[in-house]
C-alpha positions, 0 to 999 in steps of 0.5 A, a space after each residue: 500500500 502506498 503512503 499518501 504524500 503531503 498528509 499531515 500527522 495526526 494531532 495529539 489529543 489536547 489536554 488541560 496540560 497542553 500549552 495555549 500557544 501549541 493549541 493556537 499554533 496547530 489548530 486553525 479553529 482554536 482562537 475562535 473556540 477560545 474567544 467564544 469561551 471568553 478567553 482572548 488568548 491570541 493577544 495575551 503574552 501569557 499564552 506562550 507559557 500557560 497551559 489551557 487549564 492554567 488559563 481557564 482557572 485564571 479566568 474563573 472557569 470550573 472543571 466542568 467548563 474546562 472539560 467542555 472546552 477541551 471536547 470542543 477543541 479536540 472535536 475541531 482538531 479531529 475534523 481539521 485533520 480529517 479534512 487534510 
C-alpha cells in the first residue's frame, strides 16, 4: 500500500496540560473556540507559557467548563485533520 504524500500527522489529543500557544499554533479553529469561551488568548503574552487549564482557572472557569472546552477543541482538531 502506498503512503499518501503531503498528509499531515495526526494531532495529539489536547489536554488541560497542553500549552495555549501549541493549541493556537496547530489548530486553525482554536482562537475562535477560545474567544467564544471568553478567553482572548491570541493577544495575551501569557499564552506562550500557560497551559489551557492554567488559563481557564485564571479566568474563573470550573472543571466542568474546562472539560467542555477541551471536547470542543479536540472535536475541531479531529475534523481539521480529517479534512487534510
